[in-house]
MIDOSE-1310 file (N, C-alpha, C; in nm, 2 decimals, decimal comma, always signed):
residues 283
xxxx	-1,71/+0,61/+0,91/-1,76/+0,49/+0,85/-1,89/+0,51/+0,79; -1,91/+0,48/+0,66/-2,04/+0,51/+0,59/-2,07/+0,39/+0,50; -2,19/+0,34/+0,50/-2,23/+0,24/+0,41/-2,23/+0,29/+0,26; -2,20/+0,20/+0,17/-2,22/+0,23/+0,03/-2,27/+0,11/-0,05
xxxx	-2,32/+0,13/-0,17/-2,36/+0,02/-0,25/-2,33/+0,05/-0,40; -2,30/-0,05/-0,48/-2,27/-0,03/-0,62/-2,34/-0,15/-0,69; -2,35/-0,14/-0,82/-2,40/-0,24/-0,91/-2,29/-0,32/-0,97; -2,30/-0,45/-0,97/-2,21/-0,54/-1,04/-2,29/-0,63/-1,13
xxxx	-2,31/-0,58/-1,25/-2,41/-0,65/-1,34/-2,55/-0,64/-1,28; -2,62/-0,75/-1,25/-2,75/-0,75/-1,20/-2,75/-0,75/-1,05; -2,63/-0,76/-0,99/-2,62/-0,77/-0,84/-2,59/-0,63/-0,78; -2,64/-0,61/-0,66/-2,61/-0,50/-0,58/-2,51/-0,55/-0,47
xxxx	-2,39/-0,48/-0,47/-2,29/-0,51/-0,37/-2,29/-0,40/-0,27; -2,28/-0,44/-0,14/-2,28/-0,35/-0,03/-2,14/-0,35/+0,04; -2,12/-0,24/+0,11/-1,99/-0,24/+0,19/-1,99/-0,11/+0,28; -1,87/-0,09/+0,33/-1,84/+0,03/+0,42/-1,72/+0,10/+0,37
xxxx	-1,73/+0,24/+0,37/-1,62/+0,32/+0,33/-1,57/+0,40/+0,45; -1,44/+0,41/+0,46/-1,37/+0,48/+0,57/-1,27/+0,58/+0,52; -1,26/+0,69/+0,59/-1,15/+0,79/+0,56/-1,18/+0,88/+0,44; -1,10/+0,97/+0,42/-1,11/+1,07/+0,31/-0,97/+1,10/+0,26
xxxx	-0,94/+1,08/+0,13/-0,81/+1,11/+0,08/-0,82/+1,08/-0,07; -0,72/+1,13/-0,14/-0,72/+1,12/-0,29/-0,69/+0,98/-0,33; -0,61/+0,91/-0,25/-0,58/+0,77/-0,28/-0,69/+0,68/-0,24; -0,73/+0,58/-0,33/-0,84/+0,49/-0,31/-0,79/+0,35/-0,28
xxxx	-0,84/+0,29/-0,17/-0,80/+0,15/-0,14/-0,93/+0,07/-0,14; -0,92/-0,04/-0,21/-1,03/-0,14/-0,21/-0,99/-0,26/-0,13; -1,07/-0,29/-0,03/-1,04/-0,40/+0,06/-1,13/-0,52/+0,03; -1,07/-0,64/+0,02/-1,14/-0,76/-0,03/-1,12/-0,87/+0,08
xxxx	-1,23/-0,91/+0,13/-1,23/-1,01/+0,24/-1,21/-1,15/+0,20; -1,20/-1,24/+0,29/-1,19/-1,38/+0,27/-1,32/-1,46/+0,25; -1,30/-1,58/+0,22/-1,42/-1,67/+0,19/-1,50/-1,69/+0,32; -1,63/-1,67/+0,31/-1,73/-1,67/+0,41/-1,72/-1,56/+0,52
xxxx	-1,63/-1,46/+0,49/-1,62/-1,35/+0,58/-1,71/-1,23/+0,52; -1,68/-1,11/+0,55/-1,74/-0,99/+0,49/-1,66/-0,87/+0,52; -1,71/-0,75/+0,49/-1,63/-0,63/+0,50/-1,60/-0,60/+0,65; -1,67/-0,66/+0,74/-1,64/-0,63/+0,88/-1,50/-0,69/+0,92
xxxx	-1,45/-0,77/+0,83/-1,31/-0,82/+0,85/-1,21/-0,71/+0,87; -1,24/-0,59/+0,81/-1,14/-0,48/+0,82/-1,18/-0,38/+0,92; -1,29/-0,40/+1,00/-1,33/-0,30/+1,10/-1,22/-0,27/+1,21; -1,15/-0,38/+1,26/-1,05/-0,35/+1,37/-0,94/-0,26/+1,32
xxxx	-0,90/-0,27/+1,19/-0,80/-0,19/+1,13/-0,84/-0,04/+1,11; -0,97/-0,02/+1,08/-1,01/+0,11/+1,02/-1,10/+0,19/+1,11; -1,18/+0,13/+1,20/-1,28/+0,21/+1,26/-1,23/+0,32/+1,36; -1,12/+0,30/+1,41/-1,07/+0,39/+1,51/-0,94/+0,47/+1,46
xxxx	-0,91/+0,47/+1,33/-0,79/+0,52/+1,28/-0,82/+0,65/+1,20; -0,72/+0,74/+1,20/-0,73/+0,86/+1,11/-0,66/+0,81/+0,98; -0,73/+0,81/+0,88/-0,69/+0,76/+0,75/-0,66/+0,87/+0,65; -0,55/+0,85/+0,58/-0,51/+0,95/+0,47/-0,55/+0,90/+0,33
xxxx	-0,62/+0,79/+0,33/-0,68/+0,74/+0,20/-0,82/+0,71/+0,22; -0,89/+0,69/+0,11/-1,03/+0,65/+0,11/-1,04/+0,50/+0,09; -1,10/+0,43/+0,19/-1,11/+0,29/+0,18/-1,25/+0,25/+0,15; -1,26/+0,15/+0,06/-1,39/+0,09/+0,02/-1,38/-0,06/+0,06
xxxx	-1,45/-0,10/+0,16/-1,45/-0,24/+0,20/-1,58/-0,31/+0,16; -1,57/-0,40/+0,06/-1,69/-0,45/+0,00/-1,72/-0,59/+0,04; -1,85/-0,62/+0,05/-1,90/-0,76/+0,06/-1,90/-0,82/-0,08; -1,83/-0,93/-0,10/-1,84/-1,01/-0,22/-1,98/-1,06/-0,24
xxxx	-2,02/-1,09/-0,36/-2,15/-1,15/-0,38/-2,17/-1,28/-0,29; -2,29/-1,29/-0,24/-2,32/-1,41/-0,15/-2,27/-1,40/-0,01; -2,20/-1,29/+0,02/-2,15/-1,26/+0,15/-2,21/-1,14/+0,21; -2,21/-1,13/+0,35/-2,26/-1,01/+0,41/-2,39/-0,96/+0,36
xxxx	-2,40/-0,83/+0,33/-2,53/-0,78/+0,28/-2,54/-0,78/+0,13; -2,44/-0,82/+0,06/-2,45/-0,82/-0,09/-2,54/-0,93/-0,14; -2,59/-0,90/-0,26/-2,69/-1,00/-0,33/-2,62/-1,13/-0,35; -2,70/-1,23/-0,35/-2,65/-1,37/-0,40/-2,65/-1,37/-0,55
xxxx	-2,57/-1,46/-0,60/-2,58/-1,48/-0,74/-2,71/-1,56/-0,77; -2,75/-1,56/-0,90/-2,88/-1,62/-0,93/-2,89/-1,77/-0,90; -3,01/-1,82/-0,89/-3,03/-1,96/-0,85/-2,96/-2,06/-0,94; -2,94/-2,02/-1,07/-2,88/-2,11/-1,16/-2,73/-2,08/-1,18
xxxx	-2,67/-1,99/-1,10/-2,53/-1,95/-1,11/-2,46/-2,01/-0,99; -2,32/-2,02/-1,01/-2,24/-2,07/-0,90/-2,13/-1,97/-0,88; -2,05/-1,99/-0,78/-1,94/-1,90/-0,73/-1,81/-1,95/-0,78; -1,77/-1,90/-0,90/-1,64/-1,92/-0,96/-1,55/-1,81/-0,91
xxxx	-1,43/-1,85/-0,87/-1,33/-1,75/-0,82/-1,30/-1,64/-0,92; -1,30/-1,68/-1,05/-1,26/-1,58/-1,15/-1,37/-1,47/-1,17; -1,50/-1,50/-1,13/-1,60/-1,40/-1,14/-1,58/-1,29/-1,04; -1,51/-1,31/-0,93/-1,48/-1,20/-0,84/-1,39/-1,09/-0,91
xxxx	-1,32/-1,13/-1,01/-1,23/-1,03/-1,08/-1,33/-0,94/-1,15; -1,43/-0,99/-1,21/-1,53/-0,90/-1,27/-1,60/-0,81/-1,17; -1,63/-0,86/-1,05/-1,69/-0,78/-0,95/-1,59/-0,66/-0,91; -1,46/-0,69/-0,90/-1,37/-0,58/-0,86/-1,36/-0,48/-0,98
xxxx	-1,36/-0,53/-1,10/-1,36/-0,44/-1,21/-1,48/-0,34/-1,21; -1,60/-0,40/-1,19/-1,72/-0,32/-1,19/-1,72/-0,22/-1,07; -1,67/-0,26/-0,96/-1,66/-0,17/-0,84/-1,57/-0,05/-0,88; -1,46/-0,07/-0,94/-1,37/+0,04/-0,97/-1,43/+0,13/-1,08
xxxx	-1,50/+0,07/-1,17/-1,58/+0,15/-1,27/-1,68/+0,23/-1,20; -1,76/+0,17/-1,11/-1,87/+0,25/-1,04/-1,81/+0,36/-0,96; -1,70/+0,34/-0,90/-1,64/+0,44/-0,82/-1,58/+0,56/-0,90; -1,56/+0,53/-1,03/-1,51/+0,64/-1,12/-1,37/+0,68/-1,09
xxxx	-1,28/+0,58/-1,05/-1,14/+0,61/-1,02/-1,05/+0,54/-1,13; -0,93/+0,60/-1,15/-0,84/+0,54/-1,25/-0,76/+0,43/-1,19; -0,70/+0,45/-1,08/-0,62/+0,35/-1,02/-0,64/+0,34/-0,87; -0,63/+0,21/-0,82/-0,66/+0,19/-0,68/-0,54/+0,11/-0,61
xxxx	-0,54/+0,11/-0,48/-0,46/+0,01/-0,41/-0,55/-0,10/-0,37; -0,51/-0,22/-0,38/-0,58/-0,34/-0,34/-0,53/-0,40/-0,22; -0,61/-0,43/-0,12/-0,58/-0,49/+0,00/-0,67/-0,61/+0,02; -0,62/-0,73/+0,02/-0,70/-0,85/+0,03/-0,66/-0,95/+0,14
xxxx	-0,76/-1,01/+0,20/-0,73/-1,12/+0,30/-0,77/-1,25/+0,24; -0,68/-1,35/+0,25/-0,71/-1,49/+0,21/-0,76/-1,50/+0,07; -0,89/-1,54/+0,05/-0,94/-1,54/-0,09/-0,94/-1,41/-0,15; -0,96/-1,30/-0,07/-0,95/-1,17/-0,13/-0,81/-1,13/-0,17
xxxx	-0,71/-1,18/-0,10/-0,57/-1,16/-0,14/-0,54/-1,22/-0,28; -0,60/-1,34/-0,30/-0,58/-1,41/-0,42/-0,65/-1,34/-0,54; -0,77/-1,29/-0,51/-0,84/-1,22/-0,61/-0,77/-1,09/-0,64; -0,71/-1,02/-0,54/-0,64/-0,90/-0,57/-0,52/-0,92/-0,66
xxxx	-0,45/-1,03/-0,64/-0,33/-1,06/-0,72/-0,37/-1,10/-0,86; -0,48/-1,17/-0,88/-0,53/-1,21/-1,01/-0,58/-1,09/-1,09; -0,65/-1,00/-1,02/-0,69/-0,87/-1,08/-0,57/-0,79/-1,13; -0,47/-0,78/-1,04/-0,35/-0,70/-1,08/-0,28/-0,76/-1,20
xxxx	-0,28/-0,89/-1,21/-0,23/-0,96/-1,33/-0,30/-0,92/-1,45; -0,43/-0,92/-1,44/-0,52/-0,89/-1,56/-0,52/-0,74/-1,60; -0,52/-0,65/-1,49/-0,55/-0,51/-1,52/-0,45/-0,43/-1,44; -0,32/-0,44/-1,47/-0,21/-0,36/-1,40/-0,23/-0,21/-1,41
xxxx	-0,29/-0,17/-1,52/-0,31/-0,02/-1,54/-0,41/+0,04/-1,44; -0,49/-0,05/-1,37/-0,58/+0,00/-1,27/-0,54/-0,01/-1,13; -0,41/-0,06/-1,11/-0,37/-0,09/-0,98/-0,24/-0,02/-0,94; -0,23/+0,04/-0,83/-0,11/+0,10/-0,78/-0,02/+0,00/-0,70
xxxx	-0,08/-0,06/-0,60/-0,01/-0,16/-0,52/-0,11/-0,27/-0,48; -0,05/-0,38/-0,44/-0,13/-0,50/-0,39/-0,07/-0,54/-0,26; -0,16/-0,54/-0,15/-0,12/-0,60/-0,02/-0,20/-0,72/+0,00; -0,13/-0,83/+0,01/-0,20/-0,96/+0,03/-0,18/-1,01/+0,18
xxxx	-0,29/-1,03/+0,25/-0,28/-1,07/+0,39/-0,32/-1,22/+0,40; -0,22/-1,30/+0,43/-0,25/-1,45/+0,45/-0,31/-1,51/+0,32; -0,26/-1,47/+0,21/-0,31/-1,52/+0,08/-0,21/-1,50/-0,03; -0,17/-1,59/-0,11/-0,07/-1,58/-0,22/-0,10/-1,67/-0,33
xxxx	-0,09/-1,62/-0,45/-0,12/-1,71/-0,57/-0,26/-1,74/-0,58; -0,30/-1,86/-0,61/-0,44/-1,91/-0,62/-0,44/-2,05/-0,57; -0,55/-2,10/-0,53/-0,57/-2,24/-0,50/-0,56/-2,32/-0,63; -0,48/-2,42/-0,63/-0,46/-2,50/-0,75/-0,50/-2,64/-0,74
xxxx	-0,53/-2,70/-0,86/-0,55/-2,85/-0,87/-0,46/-2,90/-0,98; -0,39/-3,01/-0,95/-0,31/-3,07/-1,06/-0,39/-3,10/-1,18; -0,33/-3,08/-1,30/-0,40/-3,10/-1,43/-0,46/-3,24/-1,44; -0,39/-3,34/-1,39/-0,44/-3,47/-1,40/-0,56/-3,50/-1,31
xxxx	-0,60/-3,40/-1,23/-0,72/-3,42/-1,14/-0,83/-3,33/-1,19; -0,83/-3,27/-1,31/-0,93/-3,18/-1,35/-1,07/-3,25/-1,36; -1,07/-3,37/-1,41/-1,20/-3,44/-1,42/-1,25/-3,47/-1,29; -1,17/-3,52/-1,20/-1,21/-3,55/-1,06/-1,27/-3,43/-0,99
xxxx	-1,20/-3,31/-1,01/-1,25/-3,19/-0,95/-1,39/-3,15/-1,00; -1,41/-3,16/-1,13/-1,54/-3,13/-1,19/-1,65/-3,22/-1,14; -1,62/-3,35/-1,14/-1,71/-3,45/-1,10/-1,76/-3,43/-0,96; -1,66/-3,41/-0,87/-1,69/-3,39/-0,73/-1,77/-3,26/-0,71
xxxx	-1,75/-3,16/-0,79/-1,82/-3,03/-0,78/-1,97/-3,05/-0,82; -1,99/-3,13/-0,92/-2,13/-3,15/-0,97/-2,21/-3,23/-0,86; -2,14/-3,33/-0,81/-2,21/-3,42/-0,71/-2,23/-3,34/-0,58; -2,14/-3,25/-0,54/-2,15/-3,17/-0,42/-2,27/-3,07/-0,43
xxxx	-2,29/-3,02/-0,56/-2,40/-2,93/-0,58/-2,53/-2,99/-0,54; -2,55/-3,12/-0,58/-2,67/-3,19/-0,55/-2,69/-3,20/-0,40; -2,59/-3,23/-0,33/-2,60/-3,25/-0,18/-2,64/-3,11/-0,11; -2,57/-3,01/-0,16/-2,60/-2,87/-0,10/-2,74/-2,83/-0,13
xxxx	-2,78/-2,85/-0,25/-2,91/-2,80/-0,29/-3,03/-2,87/-0,22; -3,00/-2,99/-0,17/-3,11/-3,07/-0,10/-3,12/-3,02/+0,05; -3,02/-2,95/+0,10/-3,03/-2,91/+0,24/-3,12/-2,79/+0,26; -3,20/-2,80/+0,36/-3,29/-2,68/+0,40/-3,20/-2,59/+0,48
xxxx	-3,23/-2,46/+0,47/-3,16/-2,36/+0,55/-3,17/-2,39/+0,70; -3,06/-2,38/+0,77/-3,06/-2,42/+0,91/-3,10/-2,30/+1,00; -3,19/-2,32/+1,09/-3,23/-2,21/+1,19/-3,15/-2,23/+1,32; -3,10/-2,12/+1,37/-3,03/-2,12/+1,50/-3,11/-2,05/+1,61
xxxx	-3,11/-2,10/+1,73/-3,18/-2,04/+1,84/-3,13/-1,90/+1,88; -3,01/-1,88/+1,86/-2,95/-1,75/+1,90/-2,82/-1,73/+1,81; -2,79/-1,60/+1,80/-2,67/-1,57/+1,72/-2,54/-1,62/+1,80; -2,55/-1,63/+1,93/-2,43/-1,68/+2,00/-2,40/-1,82/+1,96
xxxx	-2,50/-1,90/+1,93/-2,47/-2,04/+1,88/-2,40/-2,04/+1,75; -2,43/-1,94/+1,66/-2,35/-1,93/+1,54/-2,21/-1,88/+1,57; -2,19/-1,79/+1,66/-2,06/-1,75/+1,70/-1,98/-1,87/+1,75; -2,04/-1,95/+1,83/-1,97/-2,07/+1,89/-1,93/-2,17/+1,78
xxxx	-2,02/-2,18/+1,68/-1,99/-2,28/+1,57/-1,88/-2,23/+1,49; -1,87/-2,09/+1,46/-1,76/-2,04/+1,39/-1,63/-2,05/+1,47; -1,64/-2,04/+1,60/-1,52/-2,05/+1,69/-1,45/-2,18/+1,68; -1,53/-2,29/+1,65/-1,47/-2,42/+1,63/-1,37/-2,43/+1,51
xxxx	-1,40/-2,34/+1,41/-1,33/-2,35/+1,29/-1,23/-2,23/+1,28; -1,21/-2,15/+1,38/-1,14/-2,02/+1,37/-1,04/-2,01/+1,48; -0,94/-1,92/+1,46/-0,84/-1,89/+1,56/-0,87/-1,76/+1,62; -0,99/-1,70/+1,60/-1,03/-1,57/+1,65/-1,10/-1,59/+1,79
xxxx	-1,08/-1,49/+1,88/-1,16/-1,49/+2,00/-1,30/-1,46/+1,97; -1,39/-1,48/+2,07/-1,53/-1,47/+2,04/-1,57/-1,32/+2,01; -1,51/-1,22/+2,07/-1,55/-1,09/+2,05/-1,52/-1,05/+1,90; -1,41/-1,10/+1,84/-1,38/-1,07/+1,70/-1,47/-1,15/+1,61
xxxx	-1,50/-1,28/+1,65/-1,60/-1,36/+1,58/-1,73/-1,29/+1,57; -1,78/-1,24/+1,68/-1,91/-1,17/+1,68/-1,91/-1,05/+1,59; -1,80/-0,97/+1,59/-1,78/-0,85/+1,51/-1,79/-0,89/+1,36; -1,73/-1,00/+1,33/-1,73/-1,05/+1,19/-1,86/-1,11/+1,15
xxxx	-1,92/-1,20/+1,23/-2,03/-1,28/+1,19/-2,16/-1,20/+1,20; -2,17/-1,10/+1,28/-2,30/-1,03/+1,29/-2,35/-0,97/+1,16; -2,25/-0,95/+1,07/-2,30/-0,90/+0,93/-2,34/-1,01/+0,84; -2,31/-1,13/+0,88/-2,34/-1,25/+0,80/-2,47/-1,32/+0,85
xxxx	-2,54/-1,27/+0,95/-2,66/-1,34/+1,00/-2,77/-1,24/+1,01; -2,89/-1,30/+1,02/-3,01/-1,21/+1,04/-3,11/-1,29/+1,12; -3,20/-1,21/+1,19/-3,30/-1,27/+1,28/-3,43/-1,28/+1,20; -3,50/-1,40/+1,22/-3,63/-1,42/+1,16/-3,73/-1,46/+1,28
xxxx	-3,85/-1,48/+1,24/-3,95/-1,52/+1,35/-3,92/-1,66/+1,39; -3,85/-1,74/+1,31/-3,82/-1,88/+1,34/-3,69/-1,89/+1,41; -3,61/-1,79/+1,41/-3,47/-1,80/+1,46/-3,37/-1,72/+1,38; -3,25/-1,76/+1,40/-3,14/-1,68/+1,33/-3,09/-1,76/+1,21
xxxx	-3,07/-1,69/+1,10/-3,03/-1,75/+0,97/-2,89/-1,69/+0,92; -2,82/-1,77/+0,85/-2,70/-1,71/+0,79/-2,74/-1,64/+0,66; -2,68/-1,52/+0,64/-2,70/-1,44/+0,52/-2,62/-1,50/+0,40; -2,51/-1,57/+0,43/-2,43/-1,62/+0,32/-2,50/-1,72/+0,24
xxxx	-2,48/-1,72/+0,11/-2,54/-1,81/+0,02/-2,48/-1,95/+0,04; -2,57/-2,05/+0,07/-2,52/-2,19/+0,09/-2,43/-2,24/-0,03; -2,45/-2,19/-0,15/-2,38/-2,23/-0,26/-2,23/-2,20/-0,25; -2,20/-2,10/-0,16/-2,05/-2,07/-0,14/-1,98/-2,19/-0,10
xxxx	-2,05/-2,29/-0,04/-1,98/-2,41/+0,02/-1,97/-2,52/-0,09; -2,02/-2,50/-0,21/-2,00/-2,59/-0,31/-1,85/-2,61/-0,35; -1,81/-2,72/-0,39/-1,68/-2,74/-0,44/-1,66/-2,66/-0,57; -1,53/-2,62/-0,59/-1,50/-2,54/-0,71/-1,51/-2,64/-0,83
xxxx	-1,58/-2,60/-0,94/-1,58/-2,68/-1,06/-1,46/-2,67/-1,14; -1,38/-2,56/-1,12/-1,26/-2,53/-1,20/-1,16/-2,46/-1,11; -1,03/-2,50/-1,12/-0,92/-2,44/-1,05/-0,80/-2,43/-1,15; -0,72/-2,33/-1,13/-0,59/-2,32/-1,21/-0,50/-2,44/-1,16
xxxx	-0,41/-2,48/-1,25/-0,31/-2,57/-1,21/-0,19/-2,48/-1,18; -0,08/-2,55/-1,13/+0,04/-2,48/-1,08/+0,10/-2,39/-1,19; +0,12/-2,45/-1,31/+0,18/-2,37/-1,42/+0,10/-2,24/-1,45; -0,04/-2,26/-1,45/-0,12/-2,14/-1,47/-0,11/-2,04/-1,36
xxxx	-0,09/-2,08/-1,24/-0,07/-1,99/-1,13/+0,06/-1,92/-1,15; +0,17/-1,98/-1,19/+0,29/-1,92/-1,21/+0,28/-1,82/-1,33; +0,20/-1,85/-1,43/+0,18/-1,76/-1,54/+0,11/-1,63/-1,49; +0,01/-1,65/-1,40/-0,06/-1,54/-1,35/+0,03/-1,44/-1,27
xxxx	+0,11/-1,50/-1,18/+0,20/-1,42/-1,10/+0,30/-1,35/-1,19; +0,35/-1,42/-1,29/+0,45/-1,36/-1,37/+0,41/-1,24/-1,45; +0,27/-1,22/-1,46/+0,22/-1,11/-1,53/+0,19/-0,99/-1,44; +0,22/-1,00/-1,31/+0,19/-0,89/-1,22/+0,31/-0,79/-1,22
xxxx	+0,28/-0,67/-1,26/+0,38/-0,57/-1,28/+0,37/-0,45/-1,19; +0,30/-0,47/-1,08/+0,29/-0,37/-0,97/+0,35/-0,42/-0,84; +0,39/-0,32/-0,76/+0,45/-0,37/-0,63/+0,35/-0,45/-0,54; +0,40/-0,55/-0,48/+0,32/-0,64/-0,40/+0,38/-0,66/-0,26
xxxx	+0,30/-0,67/-0,17/+0,34/-0,70/-0,03/+0,26/-0,82/+0,02; +0,32/-0,91/+0,09/+0,26/-1,02/+0,16/+0,27/-1,00/+0,31; +0,16/-1,00/+0,38/+0,16/-0,99/+0,53/+0,12/-1,13/+0,58; +0,21/-1,19/+0,66/+0,19/-1,32/+0,71/+0,15/-1,31/+0,86
xxxx	+0,07/-1,39/+0,91/+0,05/-1,40/+1,06/+0,15/-1,50/+1,12; +0,20/-1,46/+1,23/+0,31/-1,54/+1,30/+0,26/-1,69/+1,32; +0,12/-1,70/+1,34/+0,06/-1,83/+1,35/-0,04/-1,86/+1,24; +0,00/-1,81/+1,12/-0,09/-1,82/+1,01/-0,09/-1,96/+0,95
xxxx	-0,17/-1,98/+0,84/-0,18/-2,11/+0,77/-0,05/-2,15/+0,71; -0,02/-2,27/+0,72/+0,10/-2,33/+0,67/+0,10/-2,32/+0,51; -0,01/-2,34/+0,45/-0,01/-2,35/+0,30/+0,02/-2,21/+0,24; +0,00/-2,10/+0,32/+0,04/-1,97/+0,27/+0,20/-1,96/+0,26
xxxx	+0,26/-2,01/+0,37/+0,41/-2,01/+0,37/+0,46/-2,11/+0,26; +0,39/-2,22/+0,24/+0,43/-2,32/+0,13/+0,42/-2,25/+0,00; +0,31/-2,17/-0,03/+0,30/-2,10/-0,15/+0,41/-2,00/-0,17; +0,44/-1,93/-0,06/+0,55/-1,83/-0,07/+0,68/-1,90/-0,12
xxxx	+0,71/-2,01/-0,06/+0,83/-2,09/-0,10/+0,83/-2,13/-0,25; +0,71/-2,16/-0,30/+0,69/-2,21/-0,43/+0,70/-2,10/-0,54; +0,63/-1,98/-0,50/+0,61/-1,88/-0,60/+0,68/-1,75/-0,58; +0,75/-1,73/-0,47/+0,81/-1,60/-0,45/+0,90/-1,55/-0,56
xxxx	+0,97/-1,64/-0,62/+1,07/-1,59/-0,73/+1,00/-1,55/-0,85; +0,87/-1,57/-0,87/+0,80/-1,54/-0,99/+0,74/-1,39/-0,98; +0,74/-1,34/-0,86/+0,70/-1,20/-0,85/+0,81/-1,10/-0,89; +0,78/-1,00/-0,96/+0,88/-0,90/-1,00/+0,91/-0,81/-0,88
xxxx	+0,82/-0,79/-0,79/+0,84/-0,70/-0,68/+0,75/-0,75/-0,56; +0,81/-0,82/-0,46/+0,74/-0,87/-0,35/+0,81/-0,84/-0,22; +0,74/-0,78/-0,13/+0,80/-0,75/+0,01/+0,71/-0,84/+0,10; +0,78/-0,91/+0,20/+0,71/-1,00/+0,29/+0,73/-0,94/+0,43
xxxx	+0,62/-0,93/+0,50/+0,63/-0,88/+0,64/+0,55/-0,98/+0,73; +0,57/-0,98/+0,86/+0,50/-1,07/+0,95/+0,45/-0,99/+1,07; +0,33/-1,02/+1,11/+0,27/-0,95/+1,23/+0,22/-1,07/+1,32; +0,19/-1,03/+1,44/+0,14/-1,13/+1,54/+0,00/-1,17/+1,50
xxxx	-0,03/-1,30/+1,52/-0,17/-1,35/+1,50/-0,17/-1,47/+1,40; -0,29/-1,51/+1,38/-0,31/-1,63/+1,29/-0,36/-1,59/+1,16; -0,45/-1,67/+1,10/-0,49/-1,64/+0,96/-0,56/-1,50/+0,95; -0,63/-1,46/+1,05/-0,70/-1,33/+1,06/-0,61/-1,23/+1,13
xxxx	-0,48/-1,23/+1,10/-0,39/-1,14/+1,18/-0,42/-0,99/+1,16; -0,49/-0,95/+1,06/-0,53/-0,81/+1,04/-0,64/-0,77/+1,14; -0,71/-0,87/+1,20/-0,81/-0,85/+1,30/-0,74/-0,86/+1,44; -0,64/-0,94/+1,45/-0,58/-0,96/+1,58/-0,47/-0,86/+1,61
xxxx	-0,40/-0,81/+1,51/-0,30/-0,71/+1,52/-0,33/-0,60/+1,42; -0,44/-0,53/+1,44/-0,49/-0,43/+1,34/-0,40/-0,31/+1,32; -0,35/-0,25/+1,43/-0,27/-0,13/+1,41/-0,14/-0,17/+1,34; -0,08/-0,28/+1,38/+0,05/-0,32/+1,32/+0,03/-0,35/+1,17
xxxx	-0,08/-0,41/+1,14/-0,11/-0,45/+1,00/-0,14/-0,32/+0,92; -0,21/-0,23/+0,97/-0,24/-0,10/+0,90/-0,11/-0,02/+0,88; -0,03/-0,02/+0,97/+0,10/+0,05/+0,96/+0,18/-0,01/+0,84; +0,18/-0,14/+0,83/+0,26/-0,21/+0,73/+0,20/-0,17/+0,59
xxxx	+0,07/-0,16/+0,58/+0,00/-0,13/+0,46/+0,03/+0,01/+0,41; +0,02/+0,11/+0,51/+0,05/+0,25/+0,47/+0,19/+0,27/+0,44; +0,28/+0,21/+0,52/+0,43/+0,22/+0,49/+0,46/+0,17/+0,35; +0,40/+0,06/+0,31/+0,42/+0,00/+0,18/+0,38/+0,09/+0,07
xxxx	+0,26/+0,15/+0,09/+0,20/+0,24/-0,01/+0,29/+0,36/-0,02; +0,35/+0,41/+0,09/+0,43/+0,53/+0,08/+0,57/+0,50/+0,02; +0,63/+0,39/+0,06/+0,76/+0,36/+0,01/+0,77/+0,33/-0,14; +0,65/+0,28/-0,19/+0,65/+0,26/-0,34/+0,62/+0,39/-0,42
xxx	+0,60/+0,50/-0,35/+0,58/+0,63/-0,41/+0,44/+0,63/-0,48; +0,35/+0,54/-0,44/+0,22/+0,54/-0,50/+0,12/+0,63/-0,44; +0,16/+0,69/-0,32/+0,07/+0,79/-0,26/+0,15/+0,89/-0,18
C-alpha cells in the first residue's frame, strides 16, 4: 500500500495504490466515503494487478472544489479521465461502489476505448429525476445551497462520536466504520472536524431522466459485472430490473452483506472481480 496523488485540473486528488501488475484497476468509492472503502479487499491480498483507489474531490484527503463550484455527478467523469491521463495508461479496469459504480458505468459509456471491464458494486445506471420534475429539482437545489452555506462547520468532541453518528446511517459494524471514516476526519485544537466538503450534501441541480439513463447504458460496449449485497439497497435491485436488458454484456453476482458488501465480504468480492477480469480475457 502506497499513497499517490495526481492533478485533476486545479485540484490535487489523493489515494492509495496496491499491488504490482501490468493490468491497471481504478477503484471509485461511494458518496461521502473515500478510498479506505477498498482497504478490506486489498490490504492483505496478493494482487496480480495494480490498483489505484482514489478519493473523489471533496472526499478523504483530496482537494475540495472551489468555493463557487458545486459537485455535479458528471464532473466525476472528468476526474476519472484526468486520472487515467496522469497515470499514462491506455486502458483500465474500473471498479466502483455505489456512486462510484454509477460513475464507472457513465465513463465506460463515454470512453469505451479506455476501459477493459467495469465492475459495479451496489450501483447501477444513474440516479434519475422524471423530466416533469426538472424545474422542481433545480429550485430545491438552489434553496438547499443557501441552507448549507449558512451552517458553521460542526466540531465533535471525539472521533468516536463521528463513528457513532455514521453508524446510525450505516449497515457497517463500528470497526469498519472507523476504518472508513478515519480518512474523512481530522483533529483540531477545538475538536474533530469532517474533511468532507459540506457542499457534497447539497441537492443535485441536474439529474438524468430515465430515457437518458437508458441511452447511457445502451452505449456501454465493454463487459460489465454487477455485484449485489444479499442485504443491499432495494433501489439497486429495482434498477437491475429496469435496465438489465439494455446492457450488451452484464453478469450479476451476489455476495453476503449490505450496501458496503465489499467491506463486509472482501475476499469473496475480490474473487468475483478477478474472476470476471480473467473470464473476459482482459487480463
